[in-house]
Backbone as a ProteinNet text record, in pm:
[ID]
protein_1_A
[PRIMARY]
XXXXXXXXXXXXXXXXXXXXXXXXXXXXXXXXXXXXXXXXXXXXXXXXXXXXXXXXXXXXXXXXXXXXXXXXXXXXXXXXXXXXXXXXXXXXXXXXXXXXXXXXXXXXXXXXXXXXXXXXXXXXXXXXXX
[TERTIARY]
1762.9	1709.1	1783.6	1733.8	1811.4	1731.2	1815.1	1770.3	1740.1	1660.5	1596	1625.9	1683	1715.2	1685.8	1642.8	1595.6	1689.9	1709.2	1804.5	1924.7	1886.2	1944.1	2001	1970.3	2071	1948.4	1854.6	1754.8	1745.4	1710.7	1666.7	1524	1439.9	1314.2	1283.7	1185	1176.2	1091.3	1108.8	1058.2	918.3	848.1	713	766.2	892.5	906.9	962	1028.8	1068.2	915.2	832.7	736	624.6	629	548.5	623	739.8	795.1	784.4	760.5	727.3	545.6	507.8	333.2	323.7	395.3	354.7	437	527.3	593.2	489.6	401.3	289.8	206.1	205.3	107.7	-3.1	-30.9	-193.8	-187.5	-73.5	-112.2	-131.1	-219	-222.3	-252.1	-246	-211.2	-358.9	-414.8	-537.8	-551.5	-626.4	-606.8	-788.8	-852.5	-1018.8	-1020.7	-938.6	-983.7	-877.3	-852.4	-759.1	-602.8	-561.6	-404	-284.3	-340.5	-265.6	-280.9	-347.1	-383.9	-365	-231.2	-196.7	-280.3	-377.7	-452.5	-369.2	-324.6	-297.7	-383	-431.8	-536.3	-471.7	-543	-525.5	-657.2	-682.7	-832.1	-883.1	-1001.9	-1061.1	-1068.5	-985.3	-983.9	-840.6	-889.4	-713.3	-676.5	-536.1	-466.2	-370.9	-383.1	-262.4	-335.9	-255.2	-324.2	-200	-127.5	-24.4	-71.2	-54.5	-53.2	66.5	112.4	249.7	294	176.8	235.9	235.9	179.2	183	386.7	414.5	512.8	513.1	547.2	574.4	479.1	556.3	413.9	338.7	241.5	160.1	104.5	75	-11.8	-119.3	-202.2	-299.7	-276	-286.9	-273.3	-364.6	-428.8	-527.2	-441.1	-527.2	-427.1	-556.6	-494.5	-552.1	-599.7	-713.7	-760.1	-661.5	-618.2	-549.2	-376	-356.4	-223.4	-196.6	-333.5	-373.6	-352	-377.8	-390.7	-247.7	-178.6	-30	46.2	40.4	99	119.8	-7.8	-40.1	17.1	30.9	86.8	246.9	294.3	432.5	489.5	447	511.3	387.1	453.1	356.1	325.3	390.5	370.5	267.3	196.9	75.7	-21.7	-180.4	-257.3	-383.2	-511.5	-611.5	-626.1	-671.2	-681.1	-779.9	-728.8	-774.3	-866.5	-992.6	-1109.1	-1122.5	-1085.5	-1094.5	-1165.5	-1199.7	-1236.7	-1126.8	-1146.4	-1032.5	-987.9	-1109	-1077.6	-982.8	-972.2	-928.1	-806.3	-803.9	-707.7	-612.3	-474.8	-384.4	-331.5	-305.2	-231.9	-122.1	-7.5	130.4	216.5	262.6	339.6	495.7	540.8	650	778.8	815	896.2	1041.6	1051.3	1191.7	1194.7	1079.1	1066.7	1020	986.6	961.1	1055.5	1134.1	1228.6	1174.7	1255.3	1197.6	1160.5	1245.1	1189.4	1040.1	999.4	886.4	773.1	814.3	727.2	682.9	757.8	799.9	681.7	687	611.9	463	420.2	317.1	261.2	320.2	279.9	237.1	310.5	282	158.8	159.2	56.7	-86.6	-83.1	-206	-219.5	-127.5	-158	-223.6	-168.5	-215.7	-380.3	-394.2	-532.9	-638.6	-597	-703.6	-671	-569.7	-565.7	-627.3	-616.7	-692.3	-856.3	-918	-1050.4	-1084	-1035.2	-1069.6	-1134.8	-1206	-1291.5	-1176.7	-1202.3	-1104	-1051.5	-1119.7	-1133.3	-1045.3	-1053.4	-967	-830	-824.6	-672	-602.6	-680.7	-625.2	-567.3	-640.9	-604.6	-500.6	-476.2	-396.3	-245.4	-247.9	-137.3	-109.7	-181.2	-190.5	-205.2	-273.2	-322	-434.2
-1812.5	-1744.1	-1695.8	-1717.5	-1646	-1543	-1450.8	-1330.4	-1329.5	-1293.9	-1324.5	-1171.4	-1188.2	-1062.3	-1067.6	-951.9	-952.5	-922.5	-899.6	-897.9	-784.8	-679.7	-541.5	-560.1	-670.4	-685.8	-628.3	-565.2	-556	-645.1	-619.2	-757.8	-727	-847.5	-872.3	-924.8	-883.6	-944.8	-1063.1	-1120.3	-1266.5	-1280.6	-1382	-1372.1	-1349.1	-1456.4	-1457.7	-1316.8	-1234.5	-1086.8	-1025.1	-1017.6	-946.6	-1000.5	-1107	-1123.7	-1106.3	-1114.1	-1010	-913.8	-830.5	-674.2	-648.3	-732.7	-709.7	-746.3	-860.9	-915.8	-833.4	-738.6	-656.8	-550.2	-524.7	-405.2	-449.8	-346.6	-386	-444.2	-537.3	-609	-696.2	-721.2	-794	-930.7	-963.9	-1118.6	-1186.3	-1311.7	-1390.1	-1477.6	-1446.7	-1548.6	-1596.7	-1693.9	-1759.4	-1782.3	-1660.1	-1678.2	-1700.2	-1723	-1726	-1864.9	-1932.1	-2044.4	-2046.4	-2151	-2146.6	-2066.1	-2037.1	-1969	-1836.8	-1759.9	-1608.6	-1599.4	-1518.4	-1482.5	-1351.5	-1326.7	-1207.5	-1140.8	-1038.1	-1000.9	-873.4	-897.5	-822.4	-758.7	-621.3	-577.4	-544.4	-598.6	-603.1	-714.3	-676.2	-788.2	-723.9	-631	-567.3	-585.5	-634	-677.1	-523.4	-530.7	-422.4	-478.7	-618.1	-646.9	-820.8	-839.7	-959.9	-983.7	-1127.8	-1173.2	-1294.2	-1302.4	-1404.9	-1486.5	-1548	-1601.5	-1699.4	-1763.8	-1892.9	-1833.2	-1717.7	-1657.9	-1622	-1635.1	-1582.1	-1479.1	-1395.4	-1297.1	-1282.2	-1270	-1241.5	-1117.9	-1090.4	-971.6	-941.5	-814.3	-810.8	-688.3	-697.5	-603.5	-510.4	-362.3	-297.4	-163.3	-147.6	-28.3	98.9	199.2	329.7	429.2	532.7	682.8	676.7	729.3	708.9	784.1	918.9	1008.6	945.4	888.1	857	682.1	645.8	531.8	552.6	630.6	684.3	737.5	816	863.7	742.4	641.1	515.1	453.9	432.4	342.5	456.4	567.2	641.2	648.7	622.5	625.5	499.1	378.7	242.9	153.4	79.1	-8.1	-120.8	-175.2	-266.3	-239.1	-132.1	-70.5	-93	-155.4	-173	-128.5	-107.6	-110.3	-227.5	-248.9	-386.1	-469.9	-587.2	-706.7	-766.6	-777	-831.3	-749.4	-617.3	-508.8	-384.1	-308.4	-161.9	-109.2	-62.5	-3.1	118.6	200.7	340.5	326.2	228.3	226.6	130.1	49	-69.6	-79.5	-89.6	-108.5	-252.5	-339.9	-465.1	-417.4	-463.6	-441.5	-557.8	-556.1	-667.6	-653.2	-758.3	-766.4	-832.1	-743.2	-774.8	-694.7	-615.4	-549.8	-412.7	-346.8	-236.3	-118.8	-179.2	-57.2	-100	30.3	19.5	-48.8	-95.6	-176.7	-48.2	58.7	162.4	194.3	220.2	236.3	137.9	7.8	-99.3	-115.6	-53.6	-63.8	37.8	165.5	281.3	224.2	156.5	129.2	40.7	-50.6	-141.9	-49.4	40.3	99.7	200.5	252.4	336.2	253	133.4	62.5	1.6	-17.6	-51.4	64.4	191.8	302	349.8	327.7	359.9	247.7	148.2	37.8	53.6	56.9	108.9	210.7	313.4	425.6	422	310.9	318.7	229.7	146.1	40.6	157.1	84.4	168.6	211	327.6	378.4	244.8	179.8	83.5	-13.5	-72.5	-161.3	-116.8	18.4	78.3	80.1	96.7	91.7	-35.7	-124.2	-255.2	-305.4	-261.5	-297	-243.6	-113.6	-33.8	-60.2	-124.9	-159.9	-13	64.8	191.3	171.1
-526.7	-618.3	-716	-853	-950.1	-1010.3	-1047.7	-1128.2	-1240.3	-1306.8	-1436.4	-1514.4	-1622.1	-1673.6	-1802.2	-1868.8	-2015.7	-2089.2	-2214.9	-2310.9	-2296.2	-2253.2	-2215.4	-2060.5	-1988.3	-1851.8	-1775.8	-1793.1	-1683.1	-1578.3	-1461.5	-1387.2	-1381.2	-1370.2	-1386.2	-1232.5	-1179.7	-1023.5	-1043.4	-931.2	-940.3	-864.1	-840.3	-748.6	-631.1	-609.8	-438.8	-424.7	-503.8	-451.7	-442.3	-528.1	-509.1	-404.8	-378.8	-244.1	-109.1	-120.9	16.2	6.1	-89	-88	-41.7	-91.2	-50.4	100.4	144.8	250.2	385.4	358.4	433	442.7	413	424.8	533.7	661.3	750.4	771.4	815.9	793.1	672.3	581.2	479.5	516.1	391.9	405.2	270.1	244.8	107.2	132.6	-15.6	1.6	-164.5	-185.1	-304.1	-331.5	-336.4	-379.8	-534.6	-616.3	-754.7	-772.4	-688.6	-751.2	-705.2	-706.6	-688.3	-755	-873.8	-982.2	-946.7	-863.1	-846.8	-695.8	-689.8	-554.5	-505.3	-435.3	-399.6	-262.4	-256.5	-141.7	-101.2	43.3	97.1	225	279.5	391.6	430.1	586	631.8	508.9	468.1	381.4	251.9	224.8	83.7	10.6	-136.1	-209.3	-245.6	-237.8	-275	-399.3	-405.6	-535.2	-563	-682.2	-752.4	-842.2	-803.6	-888.9	-984.6	-1074.3	-1174.3	-1170.2	-1078.8	-1042.9	-1142	-1213.4	-1311.1	-1440.7	-1464.1	-1604.6	-1644.5	-1776.3	-1815.7	-1933.3	-1895.1	-1769.9	-1683.3	-1549.9	-1469.2	-1472.2	-1420.5	-1415	-1287	-1274.1	-1144	-1162.4	-1091.5	-1082.9	-951.5	-966	-873.4	-862.4	-719.7	-755.6	-747.9	-834	-842.1	-855.3	-828	-818.4	-1002.1	-1022.7	-1181.1	-1276.6	-1238.2	-1312.8	-1305	-1204.5	-1209.1	-1295.9	-1299.3	-1371.4	-1520.3	-1572.1	-1703.3	-1745.8	-1627.5	-1670	-1696.5	-1607.9	-1590	-1716.7	-1774	-1892.7	-2040.9	-2014.5	-2099	-2108	-1959.3	-1959.8	-1977.8	-1973.1	-1993	-2046.4	-2158.6	-2261.3	-2140.8	-2066.5	-1978.6	-1869.8	-1893.5	-1777.1	-1893.7	-1848.4	-1901.8	-1823.7	-1853.5	-1788.7	-1714.9	-1575.5	-1495.9	-1574.7	-1579	-1620.2	-1536	-1596.4	-1502	-1361.4	-1396	-1275.2	-1332.7	-1234.9	-1278.8	-1341.2	-1468	-1532.1	-1495.5	-1430.8	-1396.8	-1275.5	-1199.7	-1060.6	-1052.5	-1152.6	-1134.5	-1295	-1246.2	-1372.8	-1357.3	-1490.8	-1478.8	-1520.6	-1454.5	-1479.2	-1502.8	-1634.5	-1691.4	-1636.4	-1567.8	-1497.2	-1610.4	-1709.1	-1799.3	-1796.2	-1698.6	-1693.3	-1770.2	-1792.4	-1885.4	-1778.5	-1651.5	-1566.1	-1425.7	-1430.1	-1323	-1182.9	-1105.8	-975.5	-880	-871.8	-793.8	-835	-938.1	-977.2	-959.6	-965.4	-915.7	-793.6	-696.5	-557	-530.1	-584.5	-560.5	-585.4	-703.7	-757.4	-650.3	-587.1	-499.1	-366.4	-335	-202.9	-235.8	-337.7	-379	-356.5	-408.7	-405.2	-288	-193.9	-59	32.3	-2.2	74.8	33.1	-63.9	-146.2	-61.4	-49	4	154.1	195.3	368.5	397.4	352.3	382.1	357	266.7	252.3	367.2	463.7	566	654.7	768.3	857.4	937.9	1005.1	1135.7	1210.8	1292.5	1394	1289.9	1179.6	1115.7	1084.5	1079.5	1053.5	1168.2	1274.6	1411.8	1443.8	1450.6	1471.6	1391	1268.8	1217.6	1229.7	1276.5	1329.4	1476.4	1541.5	1658.1	1765.1	1710.6	1802.4	1904.8
[MASK]
++++++++++++++++++++++++++++++++++++++++++++++++++++++++++++++++++++++++++++++++++++++++++++++++++++++++++++++++++++++++++++++++++

């Protein structure tokens, strides 16, 4: 896999790297309900991420606390209200190297946690093996 860099040398995460991050989450699974160009990552029956993996640059939709969603949009031009999603609870994040990788990873983790917490207790316990 080749790292892609923007003009100032910042590394841009690839689809393969992002997919590995999503799929490492407990109970995560990949679905294509909107066609092969839209990778949808779910926990239980609920989506916690969506990557338009064929887009250039890549972009993804992530669930977000409404207050955090607004703050992230103000901090980064690459964060917009969720494309074809509830704009209060979802952000669209363009993967163009302008958001530091640790922040992207935090955004994915936050999205996962928000959705995981919304699952029924029995489903959460089943995923965690409790």
